mmCIF file as Biopython writes it, N, C-alpha, C and O atoms, coordinates in Angstrom:
data_model
#
loop_
_atom_site.group_PDB
_atom_site.id
_atom_site.type_symbol
_atom_site.label_atom_id
_atom_site.label_alt_id
_atom_site.label_comp_id
_atom_site.label_asym_id
_atom_site.label_entity_id
_atom_site.label_seq_id
_atom_site.pdbx_PDB_ins_code
_atom_site.Cartn_x
_atom_site.Cartn_y
_atom_site.Cartn_z
_atom_site.occupancy
_atom_site.B_iso_or_equiv
_atom_site.auth_seq_id
_atom_site.auth_asym_id
_atom_site.pdbx_PDB_model_num
ATOM 1   N N  . MET A ? 1  ? 0.835   -1.187 0.000   1.0 0.0 1  A 1 
ATOM 2   C CA . MET A ? 1  ? 0.000   0.000  0.000   1.0 0.0 1  A 1 
ATOM 3   C C  . MET A ? 1  ? 0.879   1.249  0.000   1.0 0.0 1  A 1 
ATOM 4   O O  . MET A ? 1  ? 1.865   1.332  0.733   1.0 0.0 1  A 1 
ATOM 5   N N  . ARG A ? 2  ? 0.508   2.203  -0.824  1.0 0.0 2  A 1 
ATOM 6   C CA . ARG A ? 2  ? 1.317   3.412  -0.922  1.0 0.0 2  A 1 
ATOM 7   C C  . ARG A ? 2  ? 1.040   4.329  0.259   1.0 0.0 2  A 1 
ATOM 8   O O  . ARG A ? 2  ? -0.040  4.313  0.850   1.0 0.0 2  A 1 
ATOM 9   N N  . SER A ? 3  ? 2.028   5.112  0.577   1.0 0.0 3  A 1 
ATOM 10  C CA . SER A ? 3  ? 1.866   6.008  1.720   1.0 0.0 3  A 1 
ATOM 11  C C  . SER A ? 3  ? 1.026   7.216  1.321   1.0 0.0 3  A 1 
ATOM 12  O O  . SER A ? 3  ? 0.837   7.500  0.139   1.0 0.0 3  A 1 
ATOM 13  N N  . ALA A ? 4  ? 0.533   7.909  2.322   1.0 0.0 4  A 1 
ATOM 14  C CA . ALA A ? 4  ? -0.310  9.085  2.077   1.0 0.0 4  A 1 
ATOM 15  C C  . ALA A ? 4  ? 0.482   10.198 1.402   1.0 0.0 4  A 1 
ATOM 16  O O  . ALA A ? 4  ? -0.077  10.967 0.620   1.0 0.0 4  A 1 
ATOM 17  N N  . ALA A ? 5  ? 1.784   10.292 1.697   1.0 0.0 5  A 1 
ATOM 18  C CA . ALA A ? 5  ? 2.604   11.339 1.086   1.0 0.0 5  A 1 
ATOM 19  C C  . ALA A ? 5  ? 2.730   11.124 -0.417  1.0 0.0 5  A 1 
ATOM 20  O O  . ALA A ? 5  ? 2.674   12.081 -1.189  1.0 0.0 5  A 1 
ATOM 21  N N  . VAL A ? 6  ? 2.898   9.878  -0.833  1.0 0.0 6  A 1 
ATOM 22  C CA . VAL A ? 6  ? 3.013   9.586  -2.267  1.0 0.0 6  A 1 
ATOM 23  C C  . VAL A ? 6  ? 1.698   9.892  -2.970  1.0 0.0 6  A 1 
ATOM 24  O O  . VAL A ? 6  ? 1.690   10.480 -4.051  1.0 0.0 6  A 1 
ATOM 25  N N  . ILE A ? 7  ? 0.593   9.498  -2.362  1.0 0.0 7  A 1 
ATOM 26  C CA . ILE A ? 7  ? -0.718  9.765  -2.966  1.0 0.0 7  A 1 
ATOM 27  C C  . ILE A ? 7  ? -0.973  11.265 -3.038  1.0 0.0 7  A 1 
ATOM 28  O O  . ILE A ? 7  ? -1.483  11.765 -4.040  1.0 0.0 7  A 1 
ATOM 29  N N  . ASN A ? 8  ? -0.617  11.983 -1.974  1.0 0.0 8  A 1 
ATOM 30  C CA . ASN A ? 8  ? -0.831  13.426 -1.942  1.0 0.0 8  A 1 
ATOM 31  C C  . ASN A ? 8  ? 0.016   14.117 -3.004  1.0 0.0 8  A 1 
ATOM 32  O O  . ASN A ? 8  ? -0.447  15.052 -3.658  1.0 0.0 8  A 1 
ATOM 33  N N  . ASN A ? 9  ? 1.255   13.661 -3.178  1.0 0.0 9  A 1 
ATOM 34  C CA . ASN A ? 9  ? 2.135   14.253 -4.179  1.0 0.0 9  A 1 
ATOM 35  C C  . ASN A ? 9  ? 1.582   14.019 -5.584  1.0 0.0 9  A 1 
ATOM 36  O O  . ASN A ? 9  ? 1.601   14.923 -6.420  1.0 0.0 9  A 1 
ATOM 37  N N  . GLY A ? 10 ? 1.094   12.815 -5.843  1.0 0.0 10 A 1 
ATOM 38  C CA . GLY A ? 10 ? 0.513   12.529 -7.156  1.0 0.0 10 A 1 
ATOM 39  C C  . GLY A ? 10 ? -0.740  13.338 -7.402  1.0 0.0 10 A 1 
ATOM 40  O O  . GLY A ? 10 ? -0.976  13.817 -8.511  1.0 0.0 10 A 1 
ATOM 41  N N  . LEU A ? 11 ? -1.546  13.490 -6.358  1.0 0.0 11 A 1 
ATOM 42  C CA . LEU A ? 11 ? -2.768  14.286 -6.489  1.0 0.0 11 A 1 
ATOM 43  C C  . LEU A ? 11 ? -2.436  15.746 -6.755  1.0 0.0 11 A 1 
ATOM 44  O O  . LEU A ? 11 ? -3.099  16.409 -7.552  1.0 0.0 11 A 1 
ATOM 45  N N  . ARG A ? 12 ? -1.402  16.240 -6.080  1.0 0.0 12 A 1 
ATOM 46  C CA . ARG A ? 12 ? -0.999  17.633 -6.273  1.0 0.0 12 A 1 
ATOM 47  C C  . ARG A ? 12 ? -0.540  17.855 -7.714  1.0 0.0 12 A 1 
ATOM 48  O O  . ARG A ? 12 ? -0.854  18.877 -8.325  1.0 0.0 12 A 1 
ATOM 49  N N  . ARG A ? 13 ? 0.209   16.883 -8.250  1.0 0.0 13 A 1 
ATOM 50  C CA . ARG A ? 13 ? 0.655   17.000 -9.635  1.0 0.0 13 A 1 
ATOM 51  C C  . ARG A ? 13 ? -0.530  16.978 -10.599 1.0 0.0 13 A 1 
ATOM 52  O O  . ARG A ? 13 ? -0.566  17.737 -11.567 1.0 0.0 13 A 1 
ATOM 53  N N  . TYR A ? 14 ? -1.494  16.108 -10.329 1.0 0.0 14 A 1 
ATOM 54  C CA . TYR A ? 14 ? -2.677  16.020 -11.188 1.0 0.0 14 A 1 
ATOM 55  C C  . TYR A ? 14 ? -3.465  17.323 -11.157 1.0 0.0 14 A 1 
ATOM 56  O O  . TYR A ? 14 ? -3.922  17.792 -12.199 1.0 0.0 14 A 1 
ATOM 57  N N  . VAL A ? 15 ? -3.629  17.912 -9.980  1.0 0.0 15 A 1 
ATOM 58  C CA . VAL A ? 15 ? -4.376  19.168 -9.866  1.0 0.0 15 A 1 
ATOM 59  C C  . VAL A ? 15 ? -3.653  20.273 -10.615 1.0 0.0 15 A 1 
ATOM 60  O O  . VAL A ? 15 ? -4.292  21.067 -11.305 1.0 0.0 15 A 1 
ATOM 61  N N  . ALA A ? 16 ? -2.327  20.342 -10.495 1.0 0.0 16 A 1 
ATOM 62  C CA . ALA A ? 16 ? -1.562  21.370 -11.198 1.0 0.0 16 A 1 
ATOM 63  C C  . ALA A ? 16 ? -1.701  21.197 -12.709 1.0 0.0 16 A 1 
ATOM 64  O O  . ALA A ? 16 ? -1.866  22.180 -13.432 1.0 0.0 16 A 1 
ATOM 65  N N  . LEU A ? 17 ? -1.636  19.959 -13.189 1.0 0.0 17 A 1 
ATOM 66  C CA . LEU A ? 17 ? -1.776  19.709 -14.625 1.0 0.0 17 A 1 
ATOM 67  C C  . LEU A ? 17 ? -3.181  20.061 -15.093 1.0 0.0 17 A 1 
ATOM 68  O O  . LEU A ? 17 ? -3.360  20.651 -16.158 1.0 0.0 17 A 1 
ATOM 69  N N  . ASN A ? 18 ? -4.173  19.696 -14.293 1.0 0.0 18 A 1 
ATOM 70  C CA . ASN A ? 18 ? -5.559  19.972 -14.658 1.0 0.0 18 A 1 
ATOM 71  C C  . ASN A ? 18 ? -5.806  21.476 -14.721 1.0 0.0 18 A 1 
ATOM 72  O O  . ASN A ? 18 ? -6.470  21.955 -15.640 1.0 0.0 18 A 1 
ATOM 73  N N  . LEU A ? 19 ? -5.280  22.219 -13.757 1.0 0.0 19 A 1 
ATOM 74  C CA . LEU A ? 19 ? -5.453  23.675 -13.768 1.0 0.0 19 A 1 
ATOM 75  C C  . LEU A ? 19 ? -4.749  24.290 -14.972 1.0 0.0 19 A 1 
ATOM 76  O O  . LEU A ? 19 ? -5.253  25.241 -15.569 1.0 0.0 19 A 1 
ATOM 77  N N  . PHE A ? 20 ? -3.569  23.744 -15.333 1.0 0.0 20 A 1 
ATOM 78  C CA . PHE A ? 20 ? -2.861  24.264 -16.499 1.0 0.0 20 A 1 
ATOM 79  C C  . PHE A ? 20 ? -3.668  24.031 -17.770 1.0 0.0 20 A 1 
ATOM 80  O O  . PHE A ? 20 ? -3.767  24.919 -18.617 1.0 0.0 20 A 1 
ATOM 81  N N  . ILE A ? 21 ? -4.249  22.833 -17.908 1.0 0.0 21 A 1 
ATOM 82  C CA . ILE A ? 21 ? -5.057  22.535 -19.094 1.0 0.0 21 A 1 
ATOM 83  C C  . ILE A ? 21 ? -6.275  23.452 -19.146 1.0 0.0 21 A 1 
ATOM 84  O O  . ILE A ? 21 ? -6.621  23.971 -20.207 1.0 0.0 21 A 1 
ATOM 85  N N  . GLU A ? 22 ? -6.930  23.652 -17.992 1.0 0.0 22 A 1 
ATOM 86  C CA . GLU A ? 22 ? -8.086  24.542 -17.974 1.0 0.0 22 A 1 
ATOM 87  C C  . GLU A ? 22 ? -7.672  25.970 -18.298 1.0 0.0 22 A 1 
ATOM 88  O O  . GLU A ? 22 ? -8.421  26.696 -18.951 1.0 0.0 22 A 1 
ATOM 89  N N  . TYR A ? 23 ? -6.474  26.389 -17.847 1.0 0.0 23 A 1 
ATOM 90  C CA . TYR A ? 23 ? -6.002  27.745 -18.133 1.0 0.0 23 A 1 
ATOM 91  C C  . TYR A ? 23 ? -5.758  27.924 -19.627 1.0 0.0 23 A 1 
ATOM 92  O O  . TYR A ? 23 ? -6.113  28.956 -20.197 1.0 0.0 23 A 1 
ATOM 93  N N  . VAL A ? 24 ? -5.151  26.919 -20.262 1.0 0.0 24 A 1 
ATOM 94  C CA . VAL A ? 24 ? -4.905  26.999 -21.708 1.0 0.0 24 A 1 
ATOM 95  C C  . VAL A ? 24 ? -6.232  27.048 -22.454 1.0 0.0 24 A 1 
ATOM 96  O O  . VAL A ? 24 ? -6.391  27.834 -23.387 1.0 0.0 24 A 1 
ATOM 97  N N  . HIS A ? 25 ? -7.188  26.209 -22.047 1.0 0.0 25 A 1 
ATOM 98  C CA . HIS A ? 25 ? -8.497  26.204 -22.701 1.0 0.0 25 A 1 
ATOM 99  C C  . HIS A ? 25 ? -9.200  27.541 -22.506 1.0 0.0 25 A 1 
ATOM 100 O O  . HIS A ? 25 ? -9.821  28.057 -23.434 1.0 0.0 25 A 1 
ATOM 101 N N  . GLN A ? 26 ? -9.105  28.101 -21.311 1.0 0.0 26 A 1 
ATOM 102 C CA . GLN A ? 26 ? -9.739  29.388 -21.045 1.0 0.0 26 A 1 
ATOM 103 C C  . GLN A ? 26 ? -9.099  30.479 -21.904 1.0 0.0 26 A 1 
ATOM 104 O O  . GLN A ? 26 ? -9.794  31.373 -22.386 1.0 0.0 26 A 1 
ATOM 105 N N  . GLY A ? 27 ? -7.794  30.412 -22.097 1.0 0.0 27 A 1 
ATOM 106 C CA . GLY A ? 27 ? -7.120  31.391 -22.948 1.0 0.0 27 A 1 
ATOM 107 C C  . GLY A ? 27 ? -7.609  31.311 -24.385 1.0 0.0 27 A 1 
ATOM 108 O O  . GLY A ? 27 ? -7.779  32.337 -25.044 1.0 0.0 27 A 1 
ATOM 109 N N  . ARG A ? 28 ? -7.837  30.090 -24.876 1.0 0.0 28 A 1 
ATOM 110 C CA . ARG A ? 28 ? -8.358  29.944 -26.241 1.0 0.0 28 A 1 
ATOM 111 C C  . ARG A ? 28 ? -9.760  30.516 -26.355 1.0 0.0 28 A 1 
ATOM 112 O O  . ARG A ? 28 ? -10.092 31.164 -27.348 1.0 0.0 28 A 1 
ATOM 113 N N  . VAL A ? 29 ? -10.584 30.279 -25.340 1.0 0.0 29 A 1 
ATOM 114 C CA . VAL A ? 29 ? -11.954 30.794 -25.369 1.0 0.0 29 A 1 
ATOM 115 C C  . VAL A ? 29 ? -11.941 32.317 -25.355 1.0 0.0 29 A 1 
ATOM 116 O O  . VAL A ? 29 ? -12.682 32.948 -26.107 1.0 0.0 29 A 1 
ATOM 117 N N  . ILE A ? 30 ? -11.106 32.913 -24.507 1.0 0.0 30 A 1 
ATOM 118 C CA . ILE A ? 30 ? -11.027 34.374 -24.438 1.0 0.0 30 A 1 
ATOM 119 C C  . ILE A ? 30 ? -10.527 34.936 -25.762 1.0 0.0 30 A 1 
ATOM 120 O O  . ILE A ? 30 ? -11.034 35.958 -26.226 1.0 0.0 30 A 1 
ATOM 121 N N  . ALA A ? 31 ? -9.544  34.291 -26.376 1.0 0.0 31 A 1 
ATOM 122 C CA . ALA A ? 31 ? -9.040  34.754 -27.670 1.0 0.0 31 A 1 
ATOM 123 C C  . ALA A ? 31 ? -10.126 34.659 -28.734 1.0 0.0 31 A 1 
ATOM 124 O O  . ALA A ? 31 ? -10.245 35.547 -29.579 1.0 0.0 31 A 1 
ATOM 125 N N  . GLY A ? 32 ? -10.919 33.590 -28.701 1.0 0.0 32 A 1 
ATOM 126 C CA . GLY A ? 32 ? -12.009 33.454 -29.670 1.0 0.0 32 A 1 
ATOM 127 C C  . GLY A ? 32 ? -13.063 34.526 -29.498 1.0 0.0 32 A 1 
ATOM 128 O O  . GLY A ? 32 ? -13.545 35.093 -30.479 1.0 0.0 32 A 1 
ATOM 129 N N  . VAL A ? 33 ? -13.425 34.809 -28.252 1.0 0.0 33 A 1 
ATOM 130 C CA . VAL A ? 33 ? -14.409 35.870 -27.993 1.0 0.0 33 A 1 
ATOM 131 C C  . VAL A ? 33 ? -13.858 37.214 -28.443 1.0 0.0 33 A 1 
ATOM 132 O O  . VAL A ? 33 ? -14.596 38.029 -28.996 1.0 0.0 33 A 1 
ATOM 133 N N  . TYR A ? 34 ? -12.578 37.456 -28.217 1.0 0.0 34 A 1 
ATOM 134 C CA . TYR A ? 34 ? -11.949 38.711 -28.622 1.0 0.0 34 A 1 
ATOM 135 C C  . TYR A ? 34 ? -11.984 38.867 -30.145 1.0 0.0 34 A 1 
ATOM 136 O O  . TYR A ? 34 ? -12.316 39.939 -30.652 1.0 0.0 34 A 1 
ATOM 137 N N  . ILE A ? 35 ? -11.645 37.811 -30.867 1.0 0.0 35 A 1 
ATOM 138 C CA . ILE A ? 35 ? -11.660 37.870 -32.334 1.0 0.0 35 A 1 
ATOM 139 C C  . ILE A ? 35 ? -13.082 38.057 -32.850 1.0 0.0 35 A 1 
ATOM 140 O O  . ILE A ? 35 ? -13.305 38.835 -33.777 1.0 0.0 35 A 1 
ATOM 141 N N  . MET A ? 36 ? -14.051 37.351 -32.258 1.0 0.0 36 A 1 
ATOM 142 C CA . MET A ? 36 ? -15.446 37.520 -32.680 1.0 0.0 36 A 1 
ATOM 143 C C  . MET A ? 36 ? -15.920 38.949 -32.430 1.0 0.0 36 A 1 
ATOM 144 O O  . MET A ? 36 ? -16.647 39.514 -33.246 1.0 0.0 36 A 1 
ATOM 145 N N  . THR A ? 37 ? -15.512 39.533 -31.304 1.0 0.0 37 A 1 
ATOM 146 C CA . THR A ? 37 ? -15.892 40.917 -31.004 1.0 0.0 37 A 1 
ATOM 147 C C  . THR A ? 37 ? -15.317 41.870 -32.043 1.0 0.0 37 A 1 
ATOM 148 O O  . THR A ? 37 ? -16.000 42.793 -32.485 1.0 0.0 37 A 1 
ATOM 149 N N  . ILE A ? 38 ? -14.073 41.652 -32.432 1.0 0.0 38 A 1 
ATOM 150 C CA . ILE A ? 38 ? -13.465 42.510 -33.459 1.0 0.0 38 A 1 
ATOM 151 C C  . ILE A ? 38 ? -14.238 42.394 -34.768 1.0 0.0 38 A 1 
ATOM 152 O O  . ILE A ? 38 ? -14.509 43.408 -35.412 1.0 0.0 38 A 1 
ATOM 153 N N  . PHE A ? 39 ? -14.597 41.177 -35.172 1.0 0.0 39 A 1 
ATOM 154 C CA . PHE A ? 39 ? -15.353 41.004 -36.413 1.0 0.0 39 A 1 
ATOM 155 C C  . PHE A ? 39 ? -16.719 41.665 -36.342 1.0 0.0 39 A 1 
ATOM 156 O O  . PHE A ? 39 ? -17.158 42.287 -37.310 1.0 0.0 39 A 1 
ATOM 157 N N  . ILE A ? 40 ? -17.400 41.536 -35.200 1.0 0.0 40 A 1 
ATOM 158 C CA . ILE A ? 40 ? -18.731 42.132 -35.064 1.0 0.0 40 A 1 
ATOM 159 C C  . ILE A ? 40 ? -18.640 43.650 -35.105 1.0 0.0 40 A 1 
ATOM 160 O O  . ILE A ? 40 ? -19.433 44.301 -35.787 1.0 0.0 40 A 1 
ATOM 161 N N  . VAL A ? 41 ? -17.685 44.217 -34.385 1.0 0.0 41 A 1 
ATOM 162 C CA . VAL A ? 41 ? -17.534 45.680 -34.382 1.0 0.0 41 A 1 
ATOM 163 C C  . VAL A ? 41 ? -17.149 46.164 -35.771 1.0 0.0 41 A 1 
ATOM 164 O O  . VAL A ? 41 ? -17.668 47.181 -36.231 1.0 0.0 41 A 1 
ATOM 165 N N  . TYR A ? 42 ? -16.255 45.462 -36.447 1.0 0.0 42 A 1 
ATOM 166 C CA . TYR A ? 42 ? -15.874 45.853 -37.802 1.0 0.0 42 A 1 
ATOM 167 C C  . TYR A ? 42 ? -17.083 45.830 -38.728 1.0 0.0 42 A 1 
ATOM 168 O O  . TYR A ? 42 ? -17.270 46.745 -39.529 1.0 0.0 42 A 1 
ATOM 169 N N  . THR A ? 43 ? -17.903 44.793 -38.622 1.0 0.0 43 A 1 
ATOM 170 C CA . THR A ? 43 ? -19.094 44.694 -39.470 1.0 0.0 43 A 1 
ATOM 171 C C  . THR A ? 43 ? -20.068 45.827 -39.185 1.0 0.0 43 A 1 
ATOM 172 O O  . THR A ? 43 ? -20.607 46.430 -40.113 1.0 0.0 43 A 1 
ATOM 173 N N  . LEU A ? 44 ? -20.298 46.122 -37.909 1.0 0.0 44 A 1 
ATOM 174 C CA . LEU A ? 44 ? -21.214 47.211 -37.568 1.0 0.0 44 A 1 
ATOM 175 C C  . LEU A ? 44 ? -20.687 48.557 -38.047 1.0 0.0 44 A 1 
ATOM 176 O O  . LEU A ? 44 ? -21.440 49.354 -38.607 1.0 0.0 44 A 1 
ATOM 177 N N  . VAL A ? 45 ? -19.410 48.814 -37.836 1.0 0.0 45 A 1 
ATOM 178 C CA . VAL A ? 45 ? -18.829 50.092 -38.275 1.0 0.0 45 A 1 
ATOM 179 C C  . VAL A ? 45 ? -18.877 50.191 -39.789 1.0 0.0 45 A 1 
ATOM 180 O O  . VAL A ? 45 ? -19.206 51.250 -40.325 1.0 0.0 45 A 1 
ATOM 181 N N  . TYR A ? 46 ? -18.558 49.121 -40.484 1.0 0.0 46 A 1 
ATOM 182 C CA . TYR A ? 46 ? -18.605 49.145 -41.941 1.0 0.0 46 A 1 
ATOM 183 C C  . TYR A ? 46 ? -20.028 49.400 -42.427 1.0 0.0 46 A 1 
ATOM 184 O O  . TYR A ? 46 ? -20.236 50.150 -43.381 1.0 0.0 46 A 1 
ATOM 185 N N  . THR A ? 47 ? -21.006 48.779 -41.774 1.0 0.0 47 A 1 
ATOM 186 C CA . THR A ? 47 ? -22.399 48.963 -42.185 1.0 0.0 47 A 1 
ATOM 187 C C  . THR A ? 47 ? -22.872 50.381 -41.903 1.0 0.0 47 A 1 
ATOM 188 O O  . THR A ? 47 ? -23.593 50.964 -42.712 1.0 0.0 47 A 1 
ATOM 189 N N  . ILE A ? 48 ? -22.481 50.936 -40.781 1.0 0.0 48 A 1 
ATOM 190 C CA . ILE A ? 48 ? -22.973 52.270 -40.404 1.0 0.0 48 A 1 
ATOM 191 C C  . ILE A ? 48 ? -22.298 53.354 -41.237 1.0 0.0 48 A 1 
ATOM 192 O O  . ILE A ? 48 ? -22.971 54.273 -41.703 1.0 0.0 48 A 1 
ATOM 193 N N  . PHE A ? 49 ? -20.995 53.269 -41.432 1.0 0.0 49 A 1 
ATOM 194 C CA . PHE A ? 49 ? -20.258 54.360 -42.065 1.0 0.0 49 A 1 
ATOM 195 C C  . PHE A ? 49 ? -20.082 54.195 -43.570 1.0 0.0 49 A 1 
ATOM 196 O O  . PHE A ? 49 ? -19.493 55.064 -44.212 1.0 0.0 49 A 1 
ATOM 197 N N  . SER A ? 50 ? -20.564 53.130 -44.135 1.0 0.0 50 A 1 
ATOM 198 C CA . SER A ? 50 ? -20.462 52.987 -45.583 1.0 0.0 50 A 1 
ATOM 199 C C  . SER A ? 50 ? -21.773 53.426 -46.223 1.0 0.0 50 A 1 
ATOM 200 O O  . SER A ? 50 ? -22.790 53.565 -45.544 1.0 0.0 50 A 1 
ATOM 201 N N  . ARG A ? 51 ? -21.741 53.638 -47.509 1.0 0.0 51 A 1 
ATOM 202 C CA . ARG A ? 51 ? -22.952 54.040 -48.233 1.0 0.0 51 A 1 
ATOM 203 C C  . ARG A ? 51 ? -23.814 52.838 -48.595 1.0 0.0 51 A 1 
ATOM 204 O O  . ARG A ? 51 ? -24.881 52.998 -49.187 1.0 0.0 51 A 1 
ATOM 205 N N  . VAL A ? 52 ? -23.364 51.639 -48.244 1.0 0.0 52 A 1 
ATOM 206 C CA . VAL A ? 52 ? -24.113 50.434 -48.576 1.0 0.0 52 A 1 
ATOM 207 C C  . VAL A ? 52 ? -25.316 50.346 -47.646 1.0 0.0 52 A 1 
ATOM 208 O O  . VAL A ? 52 ? -25.154 50.365 -46.426 1.0 0.0 52 A 1 
ATOM 209 N N  . PRO A ? 53 ? -26.519 50.249 -48.205 1.0 0.0 53 A 1 
ATOM 210 C CA . PRO A ? 53 ? -27.683 50.129 -47.319 1.0 0.0 53 A 1 
ATOM 211 C C  . PRO A ? 53 ? -27.709 48.759 -46.652 1.0 0.0 53 A 1 
ATOM 212 O O  . PRO A ? 53 ? -27.245 47.779 -47.235 1.0 0.0 53 A 1 
ATOM 213 N N  . PRO A ? 54 ? -28.234 48.683 -45.465 1.0 0.0 54 A 1 
ATOM 214 C CA . PRO A ? 54 ? -28.308 47.379 -44.804 1.0 0.0 54 A 1 
ATOM 215 C C  . PRO A ? 54 ? -29.232 46.426 -45.546 1.0 0.0 54 A 1 
ATOM 216 O O  . PRO A ? 54 ? -30.096 46.859 -46.308 1.0 0.0 54 A 1 
ATOM 217 N N  . ILE A ? 55 ? -29.057 45.162 -45.328 1.0 0.0 55 A 1 
ATOM 218 C CA . ILE A ? 55 ? -29.810 44.138 -46.058 1.0 0.0 55 A 1 
ATOM 219 C C  . ILE A ? 55 ? -31.281 44.193 -45.699 1.0 0.0 55 A 1 
ATOM 220 O O  . ILE A ? 55 ? -32.139 44.017 -46.564 1.0 0.0 55 A 1 
ATOM 221 N N  . TRP A ? 56 ? -31.584 44.436 -44.425 1.0 0.0 56 A 1 
ATOM 222 C CA . TRP A ? 56 ? -32.990 44.388 -44.020 1.0 0.0 56 A 1 
ATOM 223 C C  . TRP A ? 56 ? -33.688 45.605 -44.470 1.0 0.0 56 A 1 
ATOM 224 O O  . TRP A ? 56 ? -34.885 45.756 -44.226 1.0 0.0 56 A 1 
#
């Protein structure tokens, strides 16, 4: 049977790895939202300030 220290050390490593993976995933999500926001703002500004009438 493994000692509690070995189990605790392995658990600590797993938690650190899991938090790192979640941090990387969160960074991708934030980058995606940022890019989508830029596209939406660009589309709105182009529609408002251009002479092209809106589709609707």
